[in-house]
C-alpha positions, 0 to 999 in steps of 0.5 A: 822233335824227330820225324822218322820215315817209317818206310825207310827207317831214316830220321828225316828231321831231328831238331827244335820244333820251331825249326820244323819246316812241316811234313810236306817238305819230306813227302814226295809224289813218287814215294808214298812214305809213312812218317812218325812224328815224335815230340818231347812232352815240352814240345807237345805242351807248346803245340797244345798251347799254340792251338789253344791260342789260335782256337780259344784266345791268347793268354791275355784274353784267357786270363781276362775270362778267368779273372771275370769268372773269379770276380763274378764268383767272389762277388756272388759268394760274398753276397751269399755269405753276408745274407747267410750270416744273418739268416734266421730261417730256412726260408731266408737261407733259400732266399739268400741262395736264389740269386746265385742259383739263378745265375749258375743254373743254366751253366750247371745244366749245360755242363751236366748235359755236356754242352759245355766241357770244362778242362779240369774234367778232361785233365782229371780232378786229382791232376788239377788239384796237384797242379794247384798245390804245387804252384801255390807251394812254389809261389809261397816258397818264393814269397817266403824267401823274399820276405 
């Protein structure tokens, strides 16, 4: 991370983000300097993750919420699948979908009305799908090598 004093052109700090003492250390009452903070992509990612931990929950609680959501969906989709596999009429198909539809309708409305914003929407579907593919392939490669 670098802190550049744009007024003087001097690099005031150049080192690891963890050792950055804060911009207040470099500001002085007598001088109204303008600063530019330059971070590497890794430092930006670490900073964002720190903010997420403070504002949205630590890694364990985020993992817990993600797991709860996955379990809820897995159970509901399994029930839907079981009911659809024996449905003999459109009425039975609709009845099978009703519980999941009721469960998710409010959530869908909130997302559609932008009351709830999902991170994948901000990141972009293509970016998220590429990330999923890359991670899945990397994990698979490690499992294959270990077998």
